[in-house]
DSSP file (Angstrom, degrees, kcal/mol; ACC not computed):
  #  RESIDUE AA STRUCTURE BP1 BP2  ACC     N-H-->O    O-->H-N    N-H-->O    O-->H-N    TCO  KAPPA ALPHA  PHI   PSI    X-CA   Y-CA   Z-CA
    1    1 A M     >        0   0    0      0, 0.0     4,-2.6     0, 0.0     5,-0.2   0.000 360.0 360.0 360.0 -45.4   45.3  129.5  150.4
    2    2 A K  H  >  +     0   0    0      1,-0.2     4,-2.9     2,-0.2     5,-0.2   0.922 360.0  52.0 -56.0 -45.3   47.8  131.7  148.5
    3    3 A L  H  > S+     0   0    0      1,-0.2     4,-2.9     2,-0.2    -1,-0.2   0.945 110.0  49.1 -58.1 -47.0   49.4  132.8  151.8
    4    4 A L  H  > S+     0   0    0      1,-0.2     4,-2.3     2,-0.2    -1,-0.2   0.922 112.7  47.0 -59.5 -47.5   49.8  129.2  152.8
    5    5 A L  H  X S+     0   0    0     -4,-2.6     4,-2.0     2,-0.2    -1,-0.2   0.858 111.7  50.6 -63.1 -37.6   51.4  128.2  149.5
    6    6 A G  H  X S+     0   0    0     -4,-2.9     4,-2.9    -5,-0.2    -2,-0.2   0.932 110.4  49.3 -66.4 -45.3   53.7  131.2  149.6
    7    7 A L  H  X S+     0   0    0     -4,-2.9     4,-2.8    -5,-0.2     5,-0.2   0.910 109.4  53.5 -60.3 -40.9   54.9  130.4  153.1
    8    8 A G  H  X S+     0   0    0     -4,-2.3     4,-2.2     2,-0.2    -1,-0.2   0.895 110.2  45.5 -60.1 -40.5   55.5  126.8  152.0
    9    9 A I  H  X S+     0   0    0     -4,-2.0     4,-2.2     2,-0.2    -2,-0.2   0.926 113.4  50.7 -68.6 -43.3   57.6  127.9  149.1
   10   10 A F  H  X S+     0   0    0     -4,-2.9     4,-2.0     2,-0.2    -2,-0.2   0.887 111.3  47.9 -60.6 -40.6   59.5  130.3  151.5
   11   11 A A  H  X S+     0   0    0     -4,-2.8     4,-2.8     2,-0.2     5,-0.2   0.923 111.2  51.5 -64.3 -43.3   60.1  127.5  154.1
   12   12 A A  H  X S+     0   0    0     -4,-2.2     4,-2.1     1,-0.2    -2,-0.2   0.902 109.1  50.5 -60.2 -39.8   61.3  125.2  151.3
   13   13 A G  H  X S+     0   0    0     -4,-2.2     4,-1.4     2,-0.2    -1,-0.2   0.872 109.9  49.4 -61.0 -42.6   63.7  127.9  150.2
   14   14 A L  H  X S+     0   0    0     -4,-2.0     4,-2.5     2,-0.2     3,-0.2   0.926 109.9  51.2 -67.7 -43.2   65.0  128.4  153.7
   15   15 A M  H  X S+     0   0    0     -4,-2.8     4,-3.4     1,-0.2    -2,-0.2   0.910 108.1  53.3 -62.4 -37.9   65.6  124.5  154.1
   16   16 A A  H  < S+     0   0    0     -4,-2.1    -1,-0.2     1,-0.2    -2,-0.2   0.888 109.2  48.0 -65.0 -33.9   67.5  124.5  150.9
   17   17 A Q  H  < S+     0   0    0     -4,-1.4    83,-0.3    -3,-0.2    -1,-0.2   0.904 116.7  43.7 -73.5 -40.2   69.7  127.2  152.1
   18   18 A I  H  < S+     0   0    0     -4,-2.5    -2,-0.2    -5,-0.1    -1,-0.2   0.884  90.7  93.9 -67.0 -40.5   70.3  125.3  155.5
   19   19 A S  S  < S-     0   0    0     -4,-3.4    71,-0.0    -5,-0.2    80,-0.0  -0.391  76.6-136.0 -63.4 120.0   70.8  122.0  154.0
   20   20 A P        -     0   0    0      0, 0.0     2,-0.3     0, 0.0    74,-0.1  -0.305  18.5-166.8 -73.1 157.7   74.5  121.5  153.6
   21   21 A K        -     0   0    0     81,-0.1    81,-0.9    72,-0.0     2,-0.6  -0.992  19.6-124.8-142.0 151.7   76.2  120.2  150.6
   22   22 A L  E     -a  102   0A   0     -2,-0.3     2,-0.4    79,-0.1    81,-0.3  -0.842  17.6-158.6-105.2 121.2   79.9  119.0  150.2
   23   23 A T  E     -a  103   0A   0     79,-2.3    81,-2.1    -2,-0.6     2,-0.1  -0.792  30.6-107.0 -93.0 133.4   82.0  120.6  147.5
   24   24 A R  E     -a  104   0A   0     -2,-0.4     2,-0.4    79,-0.2    81,-0.2  -0.392  37.1-168.3 -67.3 141.1   85.1  118.5  146.5
   25   25 A L  E     +a  105   0A   0     79,-2.4    81,-3.4    -2,-0.1     2,-0.2  -0.989  15.5 154.0-128.6 136.0   88.4  119.8  147.6
   26   26 A D     >  -     0   0    0     -2,-0.4     4,-2.4    79,-0.2     3,-0.4  -0.758  61.5 -66.5-142.3-167.5   91.9  118.8  146.6
   27   27 A Q  T  4 S+     0   0    0      1,-0.3    80,-0.1    -2,-0.2    -2,-0.0   0.783 130.3  48.6 -58.8 -30.2   95.4  120.4  146.4
   28   28 A A  T  > S+     0   0    0      1,-0.1     4,-0.6     2,-0.1    -1,-0.3   0.840 115.2  42.0 -81.5 -34.6   94.4  122.8  143.8
   29   29 A V  H  > S+     0   0    0     -3,-0.4     4,-1.9     2,-0.1     3,-0.2   0.799  97.8  72.4 -84.5 -28.5   91.2  124.0  145.4
   30   30 A Y  H  X S+     0   0    0     -4,-2.4     4,-2.1     1,-0.2     3,-0.3   0.931  99.3  47.3 -57.3 -53.8   92.4  124.3  149.1
   31   31 A P  H  > S+     0   0    0      0, 0.0     4,-2.4     0, 0.0    -1,-0.2   0.876 112.0  51.4 -54.8 -36.5   94.5  127.4  148.5
   32   32 A K  H  X S+     0   0    0     -4,-0.6     4,-1.7    -3,-0.2    -2,-0.2   0.843 106.8  52.3 -67.4 -34.9   91.7  129.0  146.6
   33   33 A V  H  < S+     0   0    0     -4,-1.9     4,-0.5    -3,-0.3    -1,-0.2   0.903 113.4  44.3 -71.5 -38.8   89.2  128.4  149.3
   34   34 A I  H >< S+     0   0    0     -4,-2.1     3,-1.2     1,-0.2    -2,-0.2   0.923 112.6  51.7 -70.7 -38.0   91.5  130.1  151.9
   35   35 A A  H >< S+     0   0    0     -4,-2.4     3,-2.1     1,-0.3    -1,-0.2   0.844  98.0  66.9 -63.8 -30.6   92.2  132.9  149.5
   36   36 A A  T 3< S+     0   0    0     -4,-1.7    -1,-0.3     1,-0.3    -2,-0.2   0.664  96.9  56.5 -68.3 -13.0   88.5  133.5  148.9
   37   37 A H  T X  S+     0   0    0     -3,-1.2     3,-1.8    -4,-0.5    -1,-0.3   0.148  76.2 153.4 -99.6  17.6   88.3  134.6  152.6
   38   38 A H  T <   +     0   0    0     -3,-2.1    97,-0.2     1,-0.3    96,-0.1  -0.171  66.1  32.1 -45.4 130.7   90.9  137.3  152.2
   39   39 A G  T 3  S+     0   0    0     95,-2.8     2,-0.3     1,-0.3    -1,-0.3   0.389 108.4  87.4  94.8  -6.1   90.3  140.0  154.7
   40   40 A K  S <  S-     0   0    0     -3,-1.8     2,-0.4    93,-0.2    -1,-0.3  -0.888  81.5-114.0-119.2 153.0   89.0  137.5  157.3
   41   41 A V  E     -b   73   0A   0     31,-3.1    33,-2.4    -2,-0.3     2,-0.4  -0.773  42.1-159.7 -81.4 134.3   90.5  135.4  159.9
   42   42 A V  E     -bC  74 132A   0     90,-2.0    90,-2.8    -2,-0.4     2,-0.6  -0.955  20.7-167.2-122.2 132.2   89.9  131.7  158.9
   43   43 A L  E     -bC  75 131A   0     31,-2.2    33,-2.7    -2,-0.4     2,-0.7  -0.960  13.1-159.4-113.8 114.3   89.9  128.5  160.7
   44   44 A A  E     -bC  76 130A   0     86,-3.0    86,-2.1    -2,-0.6     2,-0.7  -0.808   8.3-160.9 -93.5 118.6   90.0  125.5  158.5
   45   45 A N  E     -bC  77 129A   0     31,-3.9    33,-3.2    -2,-0.7     2,-0.6  -0.871   7.9-164.1-107.3 114.3   88.8  122.3  160.2
   46   46 A F  E     +bC  78 128A   0     82,-3.0    82,-1.6    -2,-0.7     2,-0.3  -0.840  31.4 151.2 -88.6 122.4   89.6  119.0  158.8
   47   47 A W  E     -b   79   0A   0     31,-2.6    33,-3.6    -2,-0.6    34,-0.4  -0.892  29.5-155.1-146.2 173.4   87.3  116.5  160.5
   48   48 A A    >   -     0   0    0     -2,-0.3     3,-1.1    31,-0.2     7,-0.3  -0.989  29.1-119.7-152.1 156.7   85.6  113.1  159.9
   49   49 A T  T 3  S+     0   0    0     -2,-0.3     6,-0.1     1,-0.2    -1,-0.1   0.831 113.3  54.6 -71.1 -27.1   82.4  111.4  161.2
   50   50 A W  T 3  S+     0   0    0      1,-0.1     2,-0.8    -3,-0.0    -1,-0.2   0.501  87.3  94.0 -78.8  -4.2   84.4  108.4  162.6
   51   51 A C    <>  -     0   0    0     -3,-1.1     4,-2.5     1,-0.2     5,-0.3  -0.792  61.1-162.5 -99.5 106.7   86.6  110.9  164.6
   52   52 A V  H  > S+     0   0    0     -2,-0.8     4,-2.2     1,-0.2    -1,-0.2   0.944  90.6  48.8 -55.5 -56.3   85.1  111.2  168.2
   53   53 A P  H  > S+     0   0    0      0, 0.0     4,-2.4     0, 0.0    -1,-0.2   0.868 109.7  55.0 -54.7 -37.2   87.0  114.5  169.1
   54   54 A C  H  > S+     0   0    0      1,-0.2     4,-1.6     2,-0.2    -2,-0.2   0.968 110.6  42.7 -59.6 -54.4   85.9  115.9  165.7
   55   55 A R  H  < S+     0   0    0     -4,-2.5    -1,-0.2    -7,-0.3    -3,-0.1   0.830 112.5  55.3 -63.6 -32.4   82.2  115.3  166.4
   56   56 A K  H  < S+     0   0    0     -4,-2.2     4,-0.5    -5,-0.3    -1,-0.2   0.928 112.6  41.1 -64.0 -47.0   82.6  116.5  170.0
   57   57 A E  H  X S+     0   0    0     -4,-2.4     4,-2.8     1,-0.2     5,-0.3   0.651  93.1  86.6 -84.4 -14.1   84.1  119.9  169.0
   58   58 A M  H  X S+     0   0    0     -4,-1.6     4,-2.7     1,-0.2     5,-0.3   0.947  89.9  45.8 -51.2 -56.1   81.7  120.5  166.0
   59   59 A P  H  > S+     0   0    0      0, 0.0     4,-2.4     0, 0.0    -1,-0.2   0.890 115.0  49.4 -59.9 -33.4   78.9  122.2  167.9
   60   60 A Q  H  > S+     0   0    0     -4,-0.5     4,-2.2     1,-0.2    -2,-0.2   0.898 111.1  47.8 -70.6 -36.2   81.4  124.3  169.8
   61   61 A L  H  X S+     0   0    0     -4,-2.8     4,-2.6     2,-0.2    -1,-0.2   0.887 112.0  50.3 -72.2 -37.5   83.2  125.4  166.6
   62   62 A V  H  X S+     0   0    0     -4,-2.7     4,-2.3    -5,-0.3    -2,-0.2   0.935 112.8  47.5 -65.3 -43.6   79.8  126.3  164.9
   63   63 A Q  H  X S+     0   0    0     -4,-2.4     4,-2.0    -5,-0.3    -2,-0.2   0.892 112.8  48.0 -64.8 -37.5   78.8  128.3  168.0
   64   64 A L  H  X S+     0   0    0     -4,-2.2     4,-2.4     2,-0.2    -1,-0.2   0.894 108.6  54.9 -68.6 -38.2   82.1  130.1  168.1
   65   65 A S  H  X S+     0   0    0     -4,-2.6     4,-1.5     2,-0.2    -2,-0.2   0.954 109.7  46.2 -54.8 -51.1   81.8  130.8  164.4
   66   66 A R  H  < S+     0   0    0     -4,-2.3     4,-0.5     1,-0.2    -1,-0.2   0.885 113.3  51.0 -56.4 -44.8   78.4  132.5  164.9
   67   67 A K  H  < S+     0   0    0     -4,-2.0    -1,-0.2     1,-0.2     3,-0.2   0.884 119.3  32.9 -64.5 -41.8   79.8  134.4  167.8
   68   68 A L  H ><>S+     0   0    0     -4,-2.4     3,-1.5     1,-0.2     5,-0.8   0.489  90.5  94.7 -96.8  -8.1   82.8  135.8  166.0
   69   69 A A  G ><5S+     0   0    0     -4,-1.5     3,-2.3     1,-0.3     4,-0.3   0.890  82.0  56.7 -59.0 -42.8   81.5  136.2  162.4
   70   70 A V  G 3 5S+     0   0    0     -4,-0.5    -1,-0.3     1,-0.3    -2,-0.1   0.733 104.1  53.9 -65.2 -19.2   80.6  139.8  162.9
   71   71 A R  G < 5S-     0   0    0     -3,-1.5    -1,-0.3    -4,-0.1    -2,-0.2   0.348 132.7 -86.3 -93.8   6.5   84.2  140.6  163.8
   72   72 A G  T < 5S+     0   0    0     -3,-2.3   -31,-3.1     1,-0.3     2,-0.4   0.822  79.2 141.1  97.3  32.1   85.5  139.0  160.7
   73   73 A F  E   < -b   41   0A   0     -5,-0.8     2,-0.4    -4,-0.3    -1,-0.3  -0.921  26.4-170.7-111.4 134.9   85.9  135.3  161.4
   74   74 A D  E     -b   42   0A   0    -33,-2.4   -31,-2.2    -2,-0.4     2,-0.5  -0.990  10.5-151.3-124.8 133.4   85.1  132.5  158.9
   75   75 A L  E     -b   43   0A   0     -2,-0.4     2,-0.5   -33,-0.2   -31,-0.2  -0.919   8.8-163.8-101.9 124.8   85.0  128.8  159.7
   76   76 A V  E     -b   44   0A   0    -33,-2.7   -31,-3.9    -2,-0.5     2,-0.5  -0.964   6.6-157.9-112.8 123.1   85.8  126.4  156.9
   77   77 A L  E     -bd  45 102A   0     24,-0.6    26,-2.4    -2,-0.5     2,-0.5  -0.902  10.2-177.4-105.7 124.0   84.8  122.8  157.4
   78   78 A I  E     -bd  46 103A   0    -33,-3.2   -31,-2.6    -2,-0.5     2,-0.3  -0.949  15.5-147.6-129.7 110.6   86.4  120.1  155.5
   79   79 A S  E     -bd  47 104A   0     24,-2.9    26,-3.4    -2,-0.5   -31,-0.2  -0.575   6.7-166.0 -80.7 135.6   85.3  116.5  155.9
   80   80 A A        +     0   0    0    -33,-3.6   -32,-0.2    -2,-0.3    -1,-0.1   0.204  48.0 126.4-100.3  12.5   88.1  113.8  155.5
   81   81 A D        -     0   0    0    -34,-0.4    24,-0.0     1,-0.1    -2,-0.0  -0.361  69.6-100.9 -74.8 157.4   85.6  111.0  155.2
   82   82 A D    >   -     0   0    0      1,-0.1     3,-2.0    24,-0.0    -1,-0.1  -0.333  37.2-105.4 -66.7 156.3   85.7  108.7  152.3
   83   83 A Q  G >  S+     0   0    0      1,-0.3     3,-1.4     2,-0.2     4,-0.2   0.794 120.4  65.5 -52.2 -29.9   83.1  109.4  149.5
   84   84 A E  G 3  S+     0   0    0      1,-0.3     3,-0.4     2,-0.1    -1,-0.3   0.782 101.4  49.5 -65.3 -27.1   81.1  106.4  150.8
   85   85 A Q  G <> S+     0   0    0     -3,-2.0     4,-2.3     1,-0.2    -1,-0.3   0.180  75.3 111.3 -97.8  18.6   80.5  108.3  154.0
   86   86 A E  H <> S+     0   0    0     -3,-1.4     4,-2.4     1,-0.2    -1,-0.2   0.877  76.7  50.8 -58.7 -42.7   79.3  111.5  152.4
   87   87 A A  H  > S+     0   0    0     -3,-0.4     4,-2.5    -4,-0.2    -1,-0.2   0.909 109.3  50.0 -57.9 -47.4   75.7  111.0  153.5
   88   88 A A  H  > S+     0   0    0      1,-0.2     4,-1.8     2,-0.2    -2,-0.2   0.885 111.0  51.2 -69.1 -36.4   76.8  110.5  157.2
   89   89 A A  H  X S+     0   0    0     -4,-2.3     4,-2.1     2,-0.2    -1,-0.2   0.904 108.4  50.5 -58.1 -47.1   79.0  113.7  156.9
   90   90 A L  H  X S+     0   0    0     -4,-2.4     4,-2.8     1,-0.2     5,-0.2   0.919 108.2  54.3 -57.4 -42.6   76.0  115.7  155.6
   91   91 A K  H  X S+     0   0    0     -4,-2.5     4,-2.3     1,-0.2    -2,-0.2   0.887 107.2  49.5 -62.5 -39.3   74.0  114.4  158.5
   92   92 A V  H  X S+     0   0    0     -4,-1.8     4,-1.6     2,-0.2    -1,-0.2   0.912 111.6  49.2 -56.7 -48.4   76.6  115.6  161.0
   93   93 A L  H  <>S+     0   0    0     -4,-2.1     5,-2.4     1,-0.2    -2,-0.2   0.912 113.3  46.0 -60.9 -45.3   76.6  119.0  159.4
   94   94 A K  H ><5S+     0   0    0     -4,-2.8     3,-1.2     1,-0.2    -2,-0.2   0.884 108.4  54.3 -63.9 -40.8   72.8  119.2  159.4
   95   95 A E  H 3<5S+     0   0    0     -4,-2.3    -1,-0.2     1,-0.3    -2,-0.2   0.821 112.5  45.3 -62.3 -33.1   72.5  118.1  162.9
   96   96 A N  T 3<5S-     0   0    0     -4,-1.6    -1,-0.3    -5,-0.2    -2,-0.2   0.425 110.4-125.0 -92.7   1.2   75.0  121.0  163.9
   97   97 A R  T < 5 -     0   0    0     -3,-1.2    -3,-0.2    -4,-0.2     2,-0.2   0.894  38.7-171.9  51.5  47.0   73.1  123.4  161.7
   98   98 A V      < -     0   0    0     -5,-2.4     2,-0.3    -6,-0.1    -1,-0.2  -0.463   2.2-163.5 -69.1 132.6   76.3  124.3  159.8
   99   99 A E        +     0   0    0     -2,-0.2   -81,-0.1     2,-0.1   -80,-0.0  -0.777  46.2  34.2-111.6 163.8   75.8  127.3  157.4
  100  100 A G  S    S-     0   0    0     -2,-0.3     2,-0.1   -83,-0.3   -24,-0.0  -0.125 102.7 -27.4  89.2 175.5   78.1  128.3  154.6
  101  101 A P        -     0   0    0      0, 0.0   -24,-0.6     0, 0.0     2,-0.3  -0.376  57.5-170.8 -66.4 137.7   80.1  126.3  152.2
  102  102 A T  E     -ad  22  77A   0    -81,-0.9   -79,-2.3   -26,-0.1     2,-0.3  -0.925   8.0-149.6-129.9 154.3   81.5  122.8  153.4
  103  103 A Y  E     -ad  23  78A   0    -26,-2.4   -24,-2.9    -2,-0.3     2,-0.4  -0.829  12.2-145.8-126.5 155.5   84.0  120.6  151.7
  104  104 A L  E     -ad  24  79A   0    -81,-2.1   -79,-2.4    -2,-0.3     2,-0.3  -0.996  29.4-125.0-122.3 124.5   84.9  116.9  151.2
  105  105 A L  E     +a   25   0A   0    -26,-3.4     2,-0.3    -2,-0.4   -79,-0.2  -0.483  38.3 166.0 -69.1 124.3   88.6  116.2  150.8
  106  106 A K        +     0   0    0    -81,-3.4     2,-0.3    -2,-0.3   -79,-0.1  -0.769   9.5 153.3-141.8  95.2   89.1  114.2  147.6
  107  107 A T        -     0   0    0     -2,-0.3     3,-0.3   -81,-0.1   -81,-0.1  -0.786  54.5-119.4-119.4 168.3   92.6  114.0  146.5
  108  108 A A  S    S+     0   0    0      1,-0.3     2,-0.3    -2,-0.3    -1,-0.1   0.862 110.7  10.4 -69.2 -32.1   94.6  111.5  144.4
  109  109 A N    >>  -     0   0    0      1,-0.1     4,-1.3    -3,-0.0     3,-0.9  -0.791  61.7-169.8-151.2  99.2   96.8  110.9  147.5
  110  110 A N  H 3> S+     0   0    0     -3,-0.3     4,-2.6    -2,-0.3     3,-0.2   0.866  90.2  61.5 -55.1 -40.1   95.9  112.3  150.9
  111  111 A D  H 34 S+     0   0    0      1,-0.3    -1,-0.3     2,-0.2    13,-0.1   0.813 107.7  44.0 -61.6 -29.1   99.3  111.5  152.3
  112  112 A A  H <4 S+     0   0    0     -3,-0.9     4,-0.3     2,-0.1    -1,-0.3   0.742 112.8  51.9 -81.0 -28.6  100.8  113.8  149.7
  113  113 A F  H >X S+     0   0    0     -4,-1.3     3,-2.2    -3,-0.2     4,-1.0   0.922  95.8  69.1 -79.1 -44.4   98.2  116.6  150.4
  114  114 A Y  H >X S+     0   0    0     -4,-2.6     4,-1.7     1,-0.3     3,-1.3   0.883 100.1  45.8 -43.3 -56.8   98.6  116.7  154.3
  115  115 A P  H 34 S+     0   0    0      0, 0.0    -1,-0.3     0, 0.0    -2,-0.1   0.633 100.3  67.5 -72.1  -5.2  102.1  118.2  154.3
  116  116 A T  H <4 S+     0   0    0     -3,-2.2    -2,-0.2    -4,-0.3     3,-0.2   0.747 107.0  43.7 -77.4 -21.9  101.2  120.9  151.6
  117  117 A V  H << S-     0   0    0     -3,-1.3     2,-0.3    -4,-1.0    -1,-0.2   0.887 142.0 -13.5 -82.8 -42.0   99.0  122.3  154.3
  118  118 A D    ><  -     0   0    0     -4,-1.7     3,-1.5     1,-0.1    -1,-0.4  -0.913  57.6-138.5-156.4 128.9  101.4  122.0  157.1
  119  119 A A  G >  S+     0   0    0     -2,-0.3     3,-0.8     1,-0.3    -3,-0.1   0.766 107.3  59.1 -64.4 -25.8  104.7  120.0  157.1
  120  120 A K  G 3  S+     0   0    0      1,-0.2     3,-0.4    -6,-0.1    -1,-0.3   0.620  91.1  69.8 -77.0 -10.2  103.9  118.9  160.6
  121  121 A W  G X   +     0   0    0     -3,-1.5     3,-1.6    -7,-0.2    -1,-0.2   0.111  57.4 123.0 -92.6  18.4  100.6  117.3  159.5
  122  122 A A  T <   +     0   0    0     -3,-0.8    -1,-0.2     1,-0.3    -8,-0.1   0.768  69.9  57.5 -54.6 -26.9  102.3  114.5  157.6
  123  123 A S  T 3  S-     0   0    0     -3,-0.4    -1,-0.3    -9,-0.1    -2,-0.1   0.757 100.1-132.6 -77.7 -24.8  100.3  111.9  159.7
  124  124 A G    <   +     0   0    0     -3,-1.6    -2,-0.1     1,-0.2    -3,-0.1   0.646  39.6 177.9  78.1  14.3   96.8  113.2  158.7
  125  125 A E        -     0   0    0      2,-0.1    -1,-0.2     1,-0.1    19,-0.1  -0.155  23.7-103.4 -50.5 143.5   95.7  113.2  162.3
  126  126 A L  S    S+     0   0    0      1,-0.1    19,-0.2    17,-0.1     2,-0.1  -0.939  93.3  38.0-124.5 151.3   92.3  114.5  163.0
  127  127 A P  S    S+     0   0    0      0, 0.0    17,-2.5     0, 0.0     2,-0.4   0.589  74.6 172.4 -70.6 150.0   90.9  116.8  164.0
  128  128 A A  E     -CE  46 143A   0    -82,-1.6   -82,-3.0    15,-0.2     2,-0.4  -0.992   7.7-172.8-129.8 120.5   93.4  119.1  162.4
  129  129 A L  E     -CE  45 142A   0     13,-3.0    13,-3.1    -2,-0.4     2,-0.5  -0.943   7.4-162.3-124.8 140.7   92.7  122.9  162.4
  130  130 A F  E     -CE  44 141A   0    -86,-2.1   -86,-3.0    -2,-0.4     2,-0.5  -0.973   7.5-152.3-127.9 124.6   94.6  125.7  160.6
  131  131 A L  E     -CE  43 140A   0      9,-2.5     8,-3.3    -2,-0.5     9,-1.5  -0.831  13.3-170.3-102.5 126.1   94.3  129.2  161.6
  132  132 A Y  E     -CE  42 138A   0    -90,-2.8   -90,-2.0    -2,-0.5     6,-0.2  -0.898  15.9-131.0-116.1 140.7   94.9  131.9  158.9
  133  133 A D    >   -     0   0    0      4,-2.8     3,-1.3    -2,-0.4   -93,-0.2  -0.023  43.8 -85.8 -73.9-173.1   95.3  135.7  159.4
  134  134 A R  T 3  S+     0   0    0      1,-0.3   -95,-2.8    24,-0.2   -94,-0.2   0.595 129.3  55.0 -75.4  -8.1   93.4  138.2  157.3
  135  135 A T  T 3  S-     0   0    0    -97,-0.2    -1,-0.3     2,-0.1   -97,-0.1   0.475 121.2-104.9 -95.4  -6.4   96.1  138.1  154.6
  136  136 A G  S <  S+     0   0    0     -3,-1.3     2,-0.4     1,-0.3    -2,-0.1   0.620  72.8 143.7  88.6  15.8   95.7  134.3  154.3
  137  137 A K        -     0   0    0      1,-0.0    -4,-2.8     2,-0.0     2,-0.4  -0.727  54.0-123.4 -86.0 131.7   98.9  133.4  156.1
  138  138 A R  E     +E  132   0A   0     -2,-0.4    -6,-0.3    -6,-0.2     3,-0.1  -0.649  37.3 169.2 -75.3 128.0   98.7  130.3  158.2
  139  139 A V  E     +     0   0A   0     -8,-3.3     2,-0.3    -2,-0.4    -7,-0.2   0.606  58.2  16.0-114.7 -19.8   99.7  131.4  161.7
  140  140 A R  E     -E  131   0A   0     -9,-1.5    -9,-2.5     2,-0.0     2,-0.4  -0.998  54.7-158.9-154.1 151.9   98.8  128.4  163.9
  141  141 A S  E     -E  130   0A   0     -2,-0.3     2,-0.4   -11,-0.2   -11,-0.2  -0.991   6.2-164.7-132.1 144.7   98.0  124.7  163.6
  142  142 A F  E     -E  129   0A   0    -13,-3.1   -13,-3.0    -2,-0.4     2,-0.4  -0.996   5.5-169.6-129.3 130.9   96.2  122.5  166.1
  143  143 A F  E     -E  128   0A   0     -2,-0.4   -15,-0.2   -15,-0.2   -17,-0.1  -0.958  50.9  -6.7-122.0 140.1   96.2  118.8  165.9
  144  144 A G  S    S-     0   0    0    -17,-2.5     2,-0.5    -2,-0.4   -15,-0.1  -0.203 115.6  -5.6  74.0-166.6   94.0  116.3  168.0
  145  145 A D  S    S-     0   0    0    -19,-0.2    -2,-0.1   -17,-0.0   -91,-0.0  -0.467  72.0-179.5 -64.7 114.0   91.7  117.3  170.7
  146  146 A T        -     0   0    0     -2,-0.5    -2,-0.1   -93,-0.1     5,-0.1  -0.966  33.2-110.3-116.9 127.5   92.1  121.0  171.4
  147  147 A P    >>  -     0   0    0      0, 0.0     4,-1.6     0, 0.0     3,-1.2  -0.308  22.3-133.0 -53.2 128.9   90.2  122.9  174.0
  148  148 A I  H 3> S+     0   0    0      1,-0.3     4,-2.7     2,-0.2     5,-0.2   0.818 107.3  61.6 -59.7 -26.6   87.7  125.4  172.3
  149  149 A S  H 3> S+     0   0    0      2,-0.2     4,-2.1     1,-0.2    -1,-0.3   0.883 101.9  51.5 -66.6 -32.4   89.1  128.1  174.7
  150  150 A D  H <> S+     0   0    0     -3,-1.2     4,-2.4     2,-0.2    -2,-0.2   0.956 111.8  45.8 -64.2 -51.4   92.5  127.7  173.2
  151  151 A L  H  X S+     0   0    0     -4,-1.6     4,-2.6     1,-0.2    -2,-0.2   0.924 112.5  51.2 -58.6 -45.1   91.1  128.1  169.6
  152  152 A E  H  X S+     0   0    0     -4,-2.7     4,-2.8     1,-0.2    -1,-0.2   0.915 108.8  50.9 -62.4 -42.1   89.0  131.1  170.6
  153  153 A A  H  X S+     0   0    0     -4,-2.1     4,-1.8    -5,-0.2    -1,-0.2   0.925 111.8  46.5 -61.0 -42.9   92.0  132.8  172.2
  154  154 A A  H  X S+     0   0    0     -4,-2.4     4,-0.8     1,-0.2    -1,-0.2   0.895 113.9  48.9 -63.5 -38.2   94.1  132.3  169.1
  155  155 A I  H >X S+     0   0    0     -4,-2.6     4,-0.9     1,-0.2     3,-0.6   0.891 109.5  51.3 -67.6 -42.1   91.3  133.5  166.9
  156  156 A I  H 3< S+     0   0    0     -4,-2.8     3,-0.5     1,-0.2    -1,-0.2   0.845 101.3  62.0 -66.9 -32.8   90.6  136.7  169.0
  157  157 A K  H 3< S+     0   0    0     -4,-1.8    -1,-0.2     1,-0.2    -2,-0.2   0.858 107.8  44.5 -58.0 -34.4   94.3  137.6  168.9
  158  158 A L  H <<        0   0    0     -4,-0.8    -1,-0.2    -3,-0.6    -2,-0.2   0.615 360.0 360.0 -84.6 -14.6   94.0  137.9  165.1
  159  159 A L     <        0   0    0     -4,-0.9    -1,-0.2    -3,-0.5    -2,-0.2   0.518 360.0 360.0 -83.5 360.0   90.7  139.8  165.1
């Protein structure tokens, strides 16, 4: 009986680790999130539940992240959904078995935020992916539906 109870508590602990949560991200937090991955190649992915290409690429990005993590690669997922869609965003993350920190974009003015990440991102088009080298310098940006092979090739060049 004690063994079963212990296994139940262990399983609950694992589920708590697997269950994603969304941390708020704004203009002040974004640079700190990227800086926290110093020494790693980082791909910041801005996505939303209503964005079909975003949902299509999510499993491929997660798989790529797992494949390249041992080589020093981190994937940062940032939902651009409205706060009312937070539950839907969490569901997508859970379905894709996303591990690690995930974020919800919450700024006073998203239109002012987008060009601070990349001047070419003024439209806020999704998906939007930003690739950073090990020093935290943005080296590439990808907008719209991008083949996973293109992303992987760009990442591997930096690893």
